[in-house]
Wavefront OBJ file of the C-alpha trace (Angstrom):
o trace
v 0.317 -0.125 -0.280
v 1.479 2.977 -1.691
v 1.777 6.022 1.588
v 2.167 9.541 1.775
v 4.545 10.883 3.921
v 3.929 14.754 5.138
v 5.091 16.400 7.654
v 3.674 15.577 10.529
v 4.203 16.650 13.883
v 7.064 16.383 17.079
v 5.465 13.344 18.179
v 7.099 11.784 15.312
v 8.984 8.780 15.154
v 10.368 9.450 11.696
v 9.936 10.909 8.918
v 10.290 15.414 8.252
v 8.715 16.256 11.614
v 8.379 19.866 12.358
v 11.420 19.312 15.023
v 13.523 18.178 11.928
v 12.950 21.607 9.544
v 12.872 23.476 13.024
v 16.342 21.475 14.055
v 17.749 21.785 10.742
v 17.275 25.830 10.470
v 18.811 26.617 13.603
v 22.188 24.683 12.626
v 22.069 26.649 9.196
v 21.706 30.141 11.597
v 24.760 28.347 14.166
v 26.578 27.635 11.310
v 26.757 31.407 9.395
v 27.082 33.189 13.331
v 30.958 30.507 13.130
v 29.358 28.609 16.132
v 29.703 25.133 17.106
v 27.168 22.851 19.207
v 29.318 23.008 22.295
v 29.665 27.259 22.123
v 26.200 27.287 21.187
v 25.457 24.799 23.768
v 27.206 25.917 26.852
v 25.811 30.419 26.003
v 22.749 28.908 26.709
v 23.186 25.984 29.234
v 21.714 23.837 28.029
v 23.632 20.165 26.825
v 25.369 19.723 23.348
v 23.847 16.240 23.156
v 20.325 18.220 23.580
v 20.906 20.409 20.651
v 21.871 18.130 18.724
v 19.631 16.541 19.428
v 17.273 19.851 18.652
v 19.578 20.272 15.004
v 18.835 16.063 14.223
v 15.496 16.044 14.763
v 15.807 12.959 17.257
v 13.024 13.533 20.105
v 14.038 10.694 21.752
v 17.468 12.196 23.082
v 15.247 14.602 24.491
v 12.812 15.781 27.314
v 9.898 16.742 26.968
v 7.706 17.945 24.727
v 7.709 21.190 27.395
v 10.767 21.379 27.341
v 11.436 21.200 24.038
v 9.715 24.479 23.131
v 11.603 26.423 26.083
v 15.100 25.315 24.606
v 13.665 26.281 21.067
v 12.493 29.472 22.100
v 16.181 29.816 23.175
v 17.715 29.140 20.943
v 15.886 31.055 18.291
v 16.563 33.951 20.543
v 20.462 33.867 21.160
v 21.161 33.614 17.344
v 18.084 36.493 16.250
v 15.437 34.378 14.460
v 12.127 34.343 14.592
v 11.149 33.109 17.228
v 7.106 33.321 16.828
v 7.721 31.576 13.702
v 9.506 29.270 14.866
v 6.957 28.485 17.735
v 4.297 28.102 15.176
v 6.451 25.656 13.348
v 6.637 23.537 16.702
v 2.491 23.309 16.418
v 2.256 21.837 13.100
v 1.129 18.763 13.275
v -0.209 16.961 10.523
v -0.715 13.143 9.634
v 0.028 10.262 7.548
v -2.187 9.543 4.389
v -2.860 6.932 1.997
v -2.956 7.551 -1.400
v -6.085 4.849 -1.793
v -7.639 7.312 0.915
v -7.321 10.462 -1.327
v -7.910 8.990 -4.248
v -11.852 6.996 -2.582
v -12.393 10.704 -1.173
v -12.474 12.203 -4.458
v -13.718 9.530 -5.934
v -17.051 10.469 -3.919
v -17.046 13.983 -4.778
v -16.987 13.240 -8.369
v -19.662 11.201 -8.627
v -21.488 13.183 -6.148
v -21.059 15.913 -8.464
v -22.004 13.962 -11.371
v -25.122 12.550 -9.773
v -26.645 16.191 -8.803
v -26.062 17.382 -12.613
v -27.789 13.917 -14.382
v -31.228 15.610 -14.566
v -33.538 14.410 -15.793
v -35.508 16.156 -19.494
v -38.442 13.488 -19.552
v -39.149 13.445 -15.658
v -39.102 17.958 -16.174
v -41.202 17.832 -18.341
v -44.109 15.168 -16.589
v -43.131 17.669 -14.060
v -44.569 20.760 -15.445
v -47.725 19.492 -17.801
v -48.523 18.050 -14.103
v -48.030 21.492 -12.520
v -50.253 23.056 -16.457
v -53.114 20.388 -15.389
v -53.748 20.922 -11.472
v -52.924 25.316 -12.763
v -56.054 23.984 -15.475
v -58.256 22.836 -12.372
v -57.384 25.140 -10.122
v -58.391 28.076 -12.310
v -61.411 26.419 -13.813
v -63.165 26.247 -9.753
v -62.060 29.481 -9.168
v -63.467 30.630 -12.465
v -66.890 28.934 -11.355
v -66.417 29.999 -7.860
v -66.441 33.736 -9.258
v -69.641 33.366 -12.306
v -71.463 31.805 -9.942
v -72.036 35.072 -7.865
v -71.572 36.860 -10.670
v -74.152 35.822 -13.299
v -77.340 36.947 -11.415
v -79.038 39.922 -12.797
v -79.893 42.787 -10.172
v -83.542 41.905 -10.728
v -83.113 38.818 -9.204
v -80.740 40.453 -6.518
v -83.970 43.171 -5.057
v -86.397 40.105 -5.824
v -84.430 37.489 -3.709
v -83.422 40.469 -1.247
v -86.946 41.696 -0.828
v -87.974 38.601 -0.273
l 1 2 3 4 5 6 7 8 9 10 11 12 13 14 15 16 17 18 19 20 21 22 23 24 25 26 27 28 29 30 31 32 33 34 35 36 37 38 39 40 41 42 43 44 45 46 47 48 49 50 51 52 53 54 55 56 57 58 59 60 61 62 63 64 65 66 67 68 69 70 71 72 73 74 75 76 77 78 79 80 81 82 83 84 85 86 87 88 89 90 91 92 93 94 95 96 97 98 99 100 101 102 103 104 105 106 107 108 109 110 111 112 113 114 115 116 117 118 119 120 121 122 123 124 125 126 127 128 129 130 131 132 133 134 135 136 137 138 139 140 141 142 143 144 145 146 147 148 149 150 151 152 153 154 155 156 157 158 159 160 161 162 163
């Protein structure tokens, strides 16, 4: 079964996780400032192995998620990175998606849209005929109702009223 491994959250053990993307970003920033892992870790008072684990996106070597967030915040501030962007990126969690699920969902939507577009012209014609027939019956009933009360001449009405 084919799978699309999309980017997943910090709890992801493999693949291209948000922690790995953030780690790459941090590593590039650290290297652009010509700092070693040991120097930056010492400045931040964290273990070099933890900084290395963040840069590699290896959550198994790191403490709980709340501590990872705090470390990333401190690292990004020290390296003068966009802290809010990194925090938002860390929150981004996506699940694995299977191609079959996508294909099935798209085909269901296509089938429903085809059903709504296929209207039956014969059914429409029958509907129009029945509506017209009912309209004729209703109008003839209304005409008869009004014509019975208006067919009397004024003399007949006077005679009717005097009796």
